[in-house]
N, C-alpha and C positions, 0 to 999 in steps of 0.2 A: 323667742322659743320659734322655732322655725317650724313649719309645720310637716309631719311626714310624711304626709299624702304628697307623692308626684304629680305636679303640675300637667304630667305630661300623661296623665291616667285621668282626666278634667275632661269633660266632653267641651268643645266647643261650642260658645254662646250660639252660631249659625241652626245646629241641632235643634233646638227648642225653638223648631217652626212646627208649622203645617205636619199633621203625622198622611200619610198619603194613606189612600184604601188601597186595597189588597186587589187585584183583578178577578175579574170574575172569571168561574172554570171555563164557559162559555164564553169569552173574552173578542175572539176570530170568529165567532160565525154573531157574536150580540153585533161588533162593528159592519160586518157584514150585510145584517136587518137593518141599520142606522142607515146607510148608504142607499138600502133600497129602497127609502122616501124621498130621496132625491132632495130633503130639506137643508141640511147645510147651508149654511151663507145664503143662503135666501132673503127676500126685502121683506115688508112688516108686513103682516097680513092683517084684516079686521078680526076674521075671524078666531087667529088664535090672539089678540091684543083683546080682545073685548073678556076673555076669556081670563088673562091673567090680571085683567081689572076687577074683573069679579071676584077672585079670590082674594086680592089685597081689599077687595071691601067689605067680603063676607068675612074674613078672618082678622082686618084692623087692624093690620099691620102696613108700616109705609112701602114694602118690600114687594114682590112678587114676577115669580120667572119662570116660562119656560127654558130649564134648561137640559141639553140634550147631548153626552157626554161622549167625546168624538177621542180619538185612540191620545189626545195629549192638551186637550182643551174640554172646557166643560162651553159651548156654544149657545148662547140666547135665542130661542126665535122671537120669545117675545117678552116684556120687560116693562115692570112700571116700579119708579124710583131709584131705577138706576143709568150711568149713561155709557155706560162697556156695553159692549157684544160678546165677550169672551172672557176667561177668565184659566189659570193654567189649572188641569186636572188635577195635581199633585196638589192642591188647594180647596177643590170642591167637596164641600158639603155635599153633594149629590152624589160625588165619587162612590159615596158611603151606601148613601142608600140605595144606590142600583143593585146592590147585596144580597138586600132581601125583598120578599115581596109582600109589603106589607110600610103603612107607612113610619118615617123618621122624625122624631119630635126630638130635640133638644132644648128643655126649657131655658137653659142657661151656659150657652158656650166657654165661659169662664170656669165652668167648674167641672166640664167635661174634658179629659185628655186629651182625646181626640184632635179638639180642638181649642184648647186653651190657647195656645200659640202660635195659629195661625193668625197669617198677616190680616186677614180680611176681621179677623175678629181684635187683634190689639189694633188696627190701624182703620180706616174707610174700608169697608161703611159700619166698621164697627159692630158685626151679628153678636147679636145675644141669645135671641130666640131662631129656632130654625124648625119650617115645617113640612115635611117634602113627600111627596107620593109618587111613586115607581109609575111612571110611562111603561106601560108593557104591551107587547103586543101577542097577537091573537099562539102564538109561539109561545109565546113566556119569555121573552128578551125585555129585556129593560132599557129602553134607549136612553131613560132620562129621568127627571122628573119634573110634576108641577109643584112650587113651594112658598112657602111666604116666611116674610123674613123680616126682625124686628131688630131694633139695638137695645131693648129693656128685654130683661128678665118675662116669662110669661107662660103661661099657656094656652089652648083652645078647648073652647066647651067641645061636649059631645057632637053637637049638631055643627059646630065650625067644620071641624076633624071630618062626619060624614060628607059635607056640603064638596072639601075641597079634594078629595074622593069621588064624588059625583064631576067634578070639573074638571079632573084627570080625564076621567073616563071620555068627557065632552074633546079634549085635547086628542086621544090615541084615535075617538070617529073622524076629526080631521085628519090628522092621519093618512089613517085609514082611506080617506077617499081620494086625497091626495096622489097615494099608492096605486090606486084602484083606477086611476085617472093614468098613469102616464104606461100602468100596464095593457091599458088595454090603446094606447095609441102603439107600444109597442108591436105589442100582437098584430094587430094590421095590417103596420110598416113589415114584420117577417111574413105574412101568410099571403098579402097583397100578390104578390111575386108567384105565386104558388097557382094562387085562383086566377091572373089570369094568364098562362102561360099556353102557348099555343106550337104543340099541340095540349092538353089538358092532362095531368098526371093519370097516370096508371089509378096510383095509390096516394096516400100521405101517410107519411110515419104515425104510427099509433100514440108514439109518448108524443111527436107535435098536438097530435089532436087532443089527448088527456091535458095537455099544457093552455095552450087555448081553450079547453070546458073549464077548467081550473079558475084560468080566471073568468072569464064570461059568467061562471055563477059566486064568482066572491062580490064583483059588481049589481049580481041580481040581488047579493045577501044584504048588502049594506042599501040600498034601494027597497027593498019591504020591509027591512027596521025603520025605514025615514027618517036614514043619517045624511041625506043628500035632500037640498032643496033649492029650489031658484034656480039660477042660471050651472049649478053646478051638480045638479039633479037632469036638467037640458042636457047639458053636456054629457055627460054616462050615458044616458037614454043615447044620445044619438051615436055616442061610439060602439053600446051596445049592438043596435039597429043596422051597424057599417059590417059591425063583426059576426054578426048573424049571417045577410049576404055574403060573405066572405065563405064562412063555414058550408052553407047550402053549395056554394061554388065549387068548394075543393070535394063535400064527398058525393058529387051527381057520380 
C-alpha cells in the first residue's frame, strides 16, 4: 500500500537538531555590555580557572565552564573537561539560560525537547545533565553562565545549587574588577590632555565630570566591598590615585 502522506510534507532529518534559543529582548544592549568587559578571546587567567575547578569539584561533574554568549557563539573564558574554546550559539544550552534570571537545570537532556536532538547531546561530549547560573551585570544584563555538565542524568543537592550561584557571583566580581581597571585607564587617558593643557581650560563639561566621578565611584565601591586583593587591589588604588590628581587639576 502506498503511504498517502506526501514525502514532501516530511521534515528533513537535519531539522531534528538543536533548538536555538530566542534572542533576549535587549540583545543589542546585552552584547554592548558583554564587550565592555573586554574578556572575549583573552588568555586563561587563574582567577577564572580556579572558579570552574571549584564548580566541577563541588557539583561533582566532569565538565564546568564559564561561558560568555556572543553574537554567534558561546566563548569559554575558563573550562574543565573540554578542549574546545567555543561552540556555535545555536547549540548552546547557555543561550537558553541567559533568557531567565535564575538557574537552569536540565536533569536529562534526552528528555527535554529543546536539547534531545542537539549534537552536543547526541555526539561528544554527550551532555545529559546541565546546570547553569546566569552571569548578570549590575544593570541586569546576562553575559553568559557558570555551568556544570555531566554525561549522566542527575540532580544537584540544594547545597550544590547554592554553591554554584555563589561561584557565579564571584565570576561577576572578577569581571567587574576587570572592567573597572579598563575604565580607569580609559578615563585617565581621556582626562590627561585636559588636565595638562596650557593654558588650563576655564571649565570642563559637566557630563565629562559626571562620567569621571561615576567611574571612580564604581572602583571605590569594589575596594570597599573587598572585591580586590593583592596586585589587582594595588593596581586599582594606583589608578584611582592618579585619577584623583587629574580631577583636582581640571577643577582648579
